[in-house]
C-alpha positions in Angstrom: 28.9 -12.0 11.7 29.7 -9.4 8.9 27.6 -6.9 7.4 27.1 -9.2 4.3 26.4 -12.3 6.5 23.4 -10.4 8.1 22.1 -9.5 4.7 22.3 -13.1 3.9 20.4 -13.7 6.9 17.8 -10.7 6.3 17.1 -12.4 2.9 16.4 -15.8 4.2 14.1 -14.2 6.8 12.1 -12.6 3.9 12.1 -15.5 1.9 10.7 -17.6 5.0 8.0 -15.0 5.6 7.1 -15.0 1.6 6.6 -18.7 1.9 4.1 -18.4 4.4 5.7 -19.3 7.7 5.7 -15.8 9.4 5.9 -17.6 12.7 9.3 -19.3 11.6 10.6 -15.7 10.1 9.7 -13.8 13.2 11.6 -16.2 15.6 14.6 -16.1 13.2 14.8 -12.3 13.4 14.2 -12.4 17.2 17.4 -14.9 17.3 19.5 -12.5 14.7 18.7 -9.3 17.0 19.5 -11.3 20.2 22.9 -12.5 18.7 24.1 -9.4 17.4 22.8 -6.7 19.9 25.4 -4.1 18.7 24.4 -4.4 14.6 21.6 -2.0 14.3 20.7 -4.0 10.8 19.7 -7.3 12.9 17.3 -5.0 14.8 16.0 -3.3 11.8 15.4 -6.9 10.5 13.4 -7.5 13.6 11.4 -4.2 13.6 10.7 -4.7 9.7 9.7 -8.5 10.2 7.1 -7.3 12.8 5.8 -4.4 10.9 5.1 -7.0 7.6 2.5 -8.3 9.6 1.1 -5.1 10.9 2.7 -5.5 14.7 3.3 -1.8 14.3 3.4 -1.4 18.2 5.8 -4.4 18.6 7.9 -3.1 15.7 8.1 0.3 18.3 8.9 -1.5 21.1 12.1 -3.6 19.4 13.5 -0.1 18.1 13.1 1.3 21.4 15.2 -1.5 22.8 17.9 -1.3 20.3 18.1 2.3 20.9 18.6 1.4 24.3 21.4 -1.1 23.4 23.3 1.3 21.4 22.9 4.1 23.0 24.3 7.4 20.9 26.6 5.4 18.8 26.7 6.0 14.9 24.9 3.2 14.1 22.2 4.1 16.4 21.0 7.0 13.7 19.5 4.3 11.5 17.6 3.0 14.5 16.4 6.3 15.5 15.4 7.3 12.0 13.5 4.0 11.8 11.7 4.5 15.3 10.7 7.9 14.2 9.0 6.3 11.1 7.4 4.0 13.1 6.2 6.2 15.5 4.5 8.4 12.6 3.1 5.4 10.9 0.6 5.0 14.2 0.2 8.6 14.5 2.6 9.4 16.9 3.9 12.1 15.3 4.9 14.0 18.4 7.0 11.0 19.9 8.6 11.0 16.4 9.6 14.6 16.9 11.1 13.9 20.3 12.7 10.9 19.1 14.6 13.2 16.1 15.5 15.9 18.3 17.3 14.0 21.0 19.4 12.3 18.2 20.0 15.7 16.7 20.9 16.9 20.1 24.5 15.1 19.5 24.4 14.7 15.9 23.0 17.9 14.6 24.6 17.4 11.1 22.8 13.8 10.3 21.3 14.0 6.9 19.0 10.8 7.8 17.7 12.7 11.1 17.2 15.8 9.3 15.5 14.6 6.4 13.2 12.5 9.0 12.8 15.8 10.9 11.8 17.8 7.8 9.2 15.2 6.7 7.7 15.7 10.1 7.5 19.1 10.2 5.4 19.2 7.0 3.0 16.8 8.2 2.5 18.7 11.3 2.2 21.9 9.4 5.1 23.8 10.5 6.2 24.7 6.8 8.5 27.3 7.8 10.5 25.4 10.1 10.7 22.7 7.9 11.8 25.1 5.1 14.7 26.4 7.3 15.9 23.2 7.4 15.7 22.0 3.9 17.4 25.1 2.7 20.3 24.8 4.9 20.9 21.3 3.2 20.8 22.6 -0.1 23.3 25.0 0.8 25.6 22.2 1.6 28.0 20.9 -1.3 26.3 17.6 -1.3 22.6 17.2 -0.9 21.1 13.7 -0.7 18.1 13.1 -3.5 16.0 12.4 -0.5 15.8 16.3 0.2 14.9 17.0 -3.4 11.7 14.9 -2.8 10.9 16.3 0.5 11.4 19.7 -0.9 9.1 19.1 -3.5 6.6 17.7 -1.1 6.9 21.1 1.1 6.6 23.3 -2.2 3.4 21.1 -2.9 1.8 22.1 0.6 2.7 25.7 -0.4 1.0 25.7 -3.4 4.1 26.4 -5.4 3.9 23.6 -7.9 5.7 25.2 -10.5 8.4 26.0 -8.3 8.4 22.5 -7.1 8.7 21.0 -10.6 11.5 23.4 -11.7 13.5 22.7 -8.5 13.3 18.8 -9.2 14.2 19.3 -12.8 17.2 21.3 -12.1 18.4 18.6 -9.1 18.2 16.0 -11.8 19.9 18.2 -14.3 22.9 18.5 -12.0 23.1 15.5 -9.7 21.9 12.7 -12.1 20.9 10.4 -9.3 20.8 6.6 -10.2 17.7 5.2 -11.9 15.2 4.4 -9.0 16.0 7.7 -7.4 15.7 9.4 -10.9 12.5 7.5 -11.5 11.0 8.7 -8.4 12.0 12.4 -9.1 10.8 12.4 -12.4 7.3 11.3 -11.5 7.2 13.6 -8.7 8.0 16.4 -11.2 5.3 14.9 -13.3 2.8 15.5 -10.8 3.8 19.3 -10.1 3.7 20.1 -13.7 0.2 18.6 -13.8 -0.9 20.6 -10.7 0.6 23.8 -12.4 -1.4 23.0 -15.3 1.7 22.2 -17.8 0.0 18.9 -19.0 2.7 18.5 -21.6 5.7 18.3 -19.3 3.8 16.3 -16.8 3.7 13.9 -19.5 7.1 14.2 -20.2 8.1 13.6 -16.8 5.5 10.6 -16.2 7.2 8.9 -19.3 10.8 9.5 -18.0 9.9 8.1 -14.5 8.5 4.9 -16.0 11.5 4.9 -18.3 13.9 4.6 -15.4 12.8 1.4 -14.4 13.1 -1.8 -16.2 10.1 -4.1 -16.3 9.6 -7.8 -17.5 5.8 -7.1 -17.6 4.1 -9.7 -20.2 0.7 -8.8 -20.8 0.1 -12.0 -22.9 1.3 -14.0 -20.1 -0.6 -12.1 -17.5 -3.8 -12.7 -19.7 -3.1 -16.3 -20.2 -2.6 -16.7 -16.1 -6.0 -15.3 -15.3 -7.4 -17.2 -17.8 -6.2 -20.3 -16.3 -7.0 -18.8 -12.9 -11.0 -18.5 -13.7 -11.1 -22.0 -15.5 -9.6 -23.4 -12.3 -11.4 -21.5 -9.9 -15.0 -22.2 -11.5 -18.0 -22.3 -8.9 -18.1 -26.1 -8.7 -14.5 -26.6 -8.2 -14.5 -24.0 -5.4 -17.6 -25.6 -4.0 -16.2 -29.1 -3.8 -13.0 -27.8 -2.1 -12.5 -28.2 1.9 -13.5 -25.3 3.7 -12.7 -24.5 7.4 -15.4 -24.5 10.1 -14.6 -20.9 11.4 -16.7 -17.5 11.3 -15.1 -14.8 9.3 -17.8 -12.5 9.2 -16.2 -9.9 11.6 -13.4 -9.2 8.6 -13.8 -7.2 5.4 -11.6 -7.1 2.7 -11.4 -4.3 0.8 -9.8 -5.0 -3.1 -9.8 -3.4 -6.3 -7.2 -2.3 -8.8 -4.4 0.1 -6.8 -5.7 3.8 -6.9 -9.3 2.7 -7.2 -10.7 4.3 -4.0 -9.7 1.5 -1.5 -8.0 3.8 0.9 -11.1 6.2 0.8 -13.5 3.2 1.5 -11.5 1.7 4.4 -11.3 5.2 5.7 -15.2 5.3 5.6 -15.6 2.2 7.6 -12.8 2.9 10.1 -14.8 6.1 10.9 -17.3 3.8 12.4 -16.8 3.2 16.4 -17.1 -0.5 15.3 -14.3 -0.8 12.7 -10.5 -1.3 13.4 -8.4 -0.4 9.8 -6.0 -3.0 9.5 -4.4 -1.4 6.3 -2.6 -3.5 3.6 -2.3 -6.6 5.3 0.0 -9.6 4.2 -1.9 -12.2 5.9 -4.0 -13.3 3.1 -0.9 -14.0 0.7 1.1 -15.5 3.4 -2.2 -17.9 3.9 -2.3 -18.6 0.1 1.4 -19.7 0.4 0.8 -21.8 3.6 -1.7 -23.8 1.2 0.3 -24.0 -2.3 3.9 -24.3 -0.8 6.5 -21.6 -0.9 7.0 -22.3 -4.6 3.6 -23.1 -5.4 2.1 -21.6 -8.7 -0.6 -18.6 -8.4 -3.2 -21.0 -9.8 -4.3 -23.0 -6.8 -4.8 -27.1 -7.4 -8.2 -27.1 -5.4 -8.2 -31.0 -5.4 -5.0 -31.3 -3.8 -6.3 -29.2 -0.7 -6.8 -31.0 2.6 -9.2 -30.4 5.4 -6.4 -30.4 8.0 -4.3 -27.6 6.0 -7.4 -25.4 5.5 -8.2 -25.8 9.1 -4.9 -25.1 10.3 -4.3 -21.9 7.7 -7.7 -20.8 8.7 -7.0 -20.8 12.5 -3.6 -19.0 12.1 -5.5 -16.1 10.1 -8.4 -15.8 12.6 -5.4 -15.8 15.3 -4.0 -12.9 13.4 -7.1 -10.7 12.6 -8.2 -11.3 16.2 -5.4 -9.8 17.4 -5.3 -6.9 14.9 -8.6 -5.8 15.6 -8.0 -5.3 19.2 -11.8 -5.7 20.5 -13.5 -4.0 17.7 -16.4 -6.2 16.0 -14.8 -5.7 12.6 -11.7 -5.3 11.1 -10.5 -4.2 7.4 -7.6 -5.3 5.4 -7.4 -3.3 2.3 -4.6 -4.8 0.3 -6.1 -3.9 -3.3 -4.6 -7.0 -5.2 -5.9 -9.6 -2.7 -8.3 -9.6 -5.8 -6.2 -11.8 -7.2 -6.8 -14.6 -4.7 -10.3 -14.3 -3.5 -10.5 -18.0 -4.3 -9.4 -18.3 -0.9 -12.6 -16.3 0.6 -15.1 -19.3 0.8 -12.3 -21.8 1.7 -10.6 -20.4 4.5 -12.7 -17.5 5.6 -16.4 -18.6 5.6 -18.5 -15.5 6.0 -15.9 -12.7 5.3 -17.1 -9.3 3.7 -15.7 -8.2 0.4 -16.0 -4.6 -1.1 -14.8 -4.4 -4.4 -13.6 -0.7 -5.3 -14.3 0.2 -8.9 -13.5 3.9 -10.2 -13.6 5.1 -13.7 -10.6 3.2 -15.4 -9.1 6.2 -17.2 -8.3 7.9 -14.0 -7.3 4.4 -12.1 -4.7 3.6 -15.0 -3.6 7.2 -15.4 -3.2 7.4 -11.6 -1.3 4.1 -11.4 1.3 5.2 -14.5 1.8 8.6 -12.7 2.5 7.1 -9.4 5.7 5.5 -7.8 4.7 2.6 -5.4 7.0 1.4 -2.6 6.0 -2.1 -4.3 6.1 -1.6 -8.0 3.0 -2.5 -10.3 5.2 -3.8 -13.2 2.0 -3.3 -15.6 1.9 0.6 -14.6 5.4 1.4 -16.9 3.5 2.1 -19.8 0.1 3.3 -20.7 -0.8 0.3 -23.3 0.3 -2.4 -20.5 -1.8 -0.6 -17.6 -4.8 -0.3 -19.8 -4.6 -4.1 -20.8 -3.8 -5.1 -17.3 -7.1 -3.4 -16.2 -9.1 -5.4 -18.8 -7.4 -8.5 -17.5 -8.2 -7.5 -13.9 -11.9 -6.8 -14.9 -12.0 -10.1 -16.5 -10.9 -11.8 -12.9 -13.4 -9.4 -11.0 -16.4 -10.2 -12.9 -15.6 -13.9 -12.3 -15.3 -13.5 -8.5 -18.6 -11.4 -8.5 -20.5 -14.1 -10.3 -19.1 -17.1 -8.9 -18.8 -16.4 -5.1 -21.9 -15.3 -4.1 -24.0 -18.2 -5.2 -24.6 -21.1 -2.3 -22.9 -23.2 -1.1 -20.0 -20.3 -1.5 -22.2 -17.7 -0.1 -19.6 -14.7 -0.3 -21.3 -11.8 -1.7 -19.4 -8.8 -3.1 -20.2 -5.1 -2.5 -19.6 -3.2 -5.5 -18.3 0.5 -4.4 -17.9 2.9 -7.2 -15.9 5.7 -6.2 -17.8 8.4 -8.3 -20.8 7.4 -6.5 -19.5 7.8 -3.3 -18.1 11.1 -3.7 -21.4 12.2 -5.3 -23.5 10.8 -2.9 -21.8 10.1 0.5 -24.7 9.3 2.9 -26.5 6.8 0.7 -23.9 5.2 -0.5 -22.1 4.9 2.7 -25.1 3.4 4.4 -25.4 0.8 2.2 -21.5 0.1 2.8 -22.2 -0.1 6.6 -25.4 -2.1 6.4 -23.5 -4.5 4.2 -20.5 -5.2 6.8 -23.5 -5.9 9.2 -23.2 -2.6 11.6 -25.8 -0.1 12.4 -25.3 3.5 11.3 -23.2 6.2 13.0 -23.0 9.8 11.5 -19.4 9.9 12.0 -19.0 7.2 8.7 -19.4 10.9 7.1 -16.5 12.1 8.4 -14.1 9.6 7.2 -11.2 12.3 7.0 -11.6 12.3 10.7 -11.1 8.6 11.3 -8.2 7.4 13.9 -6.2 6.1 10.6 -2.8 6.6 9.6 -2.9 6.2 5.8 0.8 5.6 4.1 -0.5 5.0 0.7 -0.3 7.0 -2.3 -3.7 8.3 -1.5 -2.8 10.1 1.9 -3.2 13.6 1.3 -6.5 12.9 -0.6 -8.1 10.6 2.1 -7.3 12.9 5.1 -9.4 16.1 3.7 -13.2 15.8 3.5 -14.7 13.8 0.5 -15.0 15.5 -2.6 -14.9 15.3 -6.5 -11.6 16.5 -7.2 -10.1 13.5 -8.4 -13.2 12.7 -10.7 -12.3 12.6 -14.3 -8.6 13.4 -14.0 -8.1 12.1 -17.2 -10.1 14.6 -19.3 -7.6 16.9 -18.7 -5.1 15.3 -20.8 -7.1 14.5 -23.9 -5.4 12.8 -26.6 -2.2 12.2 -24.7 -3.7 9.2 -23.5 -4.4 7.7 -26.6 -2.6 4.7 -26.0 -4.2 4.1 -22.6 -7.7 4.8 -24.5 -6.8 1.8 -27.2 -5.6 -0.5 -24.8 -8.8 -0.1 -22.4 -10.9 -1.4 -25.7 -14.5 -1.7 -24.0 -13.4 0.1 -20.8 -12.4 3.3 -22.9 -15.6 5.6 -21.7 -16.0 4.5 -18.2 -16.5 1.6 -15.7 -19.4 0.1 -17.5 -17.9 -1.8 -20.5 -19.4 -0.1 -24.0 
């Protein structure tokens, strides 16, 4: 099987998973790895498929097996890098460093392994050692763009924000990387200029970063979609739909706009000894595809749902979350935009707890605009679009708040305001813990100590003690945010509409 054939099979496996048949996708990925044991990309497909369902330990075992099969061959470099990243993902940083060191012993000039090693050194606080690794790369004729981003992260940890920005701009001018990479580096430069206090240049590079990525986002179409979803998912329509006969009260869905405080909310709960943090899970998305079909509209045909399909989907979901909980009484799923599919909650997850995170819309939208996500949020490409998206999102969120709590749906939503949490952590955390049905534990007041590895854009904030440093970020930018404020309309002054 040639490389292009593996790519085709990989794409097909992704399509199967996206369609909601994760078990079939996993079976196909295992067959691919078994059929092509000498192909690193086949093993990477398997590990990626496992990781997509948060089976991180299984993904690590698959990569370790692949490394055993491939030995010290050139293709093994890809596996070794992926294994190190997977180990870091579950907090096994020391093991990740060992994997990289063993690879570098035989391939000391491997850029992928050196990049991973520099990243690991930064995360463990070995900044001088990381600096030496990075300097060595920049002394070479050709520097992979990844090292520009890693160097900026190091400079940030060193508090050298202006240096980080200047180095990124120099690299962009000299190398002129392709648009996706240039986008990420411009956005990073903007963040460093912001921390250095140069807000004009910060906005300039945020704009350049977003301009590099083509967007087909249509705000009018999004608003029409939400109109249809609200009309379809009325209280009466949801109440008439079949409901699964399971108890999902041990699951907490944490939803909200990206950058609204969902990562912090999860860490607050995960600090409790009775809670396992699931992170951003795909299972609810896959469940919706199981019910609606692979190519189904995001607008559910509630009248077409059958009890048999609802029960089967709920049973699959329950099996998944019970496995992920690993014996803990509670599990969290903090995929923010699960808010778009909360119609599923009373149907396949009776008893589920829902936490809706809200943060000042000006800070939320600015943070989205000034951030490059692994999975892009198309609306974040312009201040005007992200402002309109927020208003549309709030209409849907307010709809769920109104209709889901009433009998017989009985699915209340806890509204968690970021600014309230950072201002008074104990009282807000007590109400949150009571809502999910757990006794109080003082460990909840130390979420930065929770045994959770955060890989979202919020990782640096949530691994520090709760603080108000991110509150009112928008105020520093003043009228530079005029397109956003105009688009926010009634939310231009805060969470509560004017």
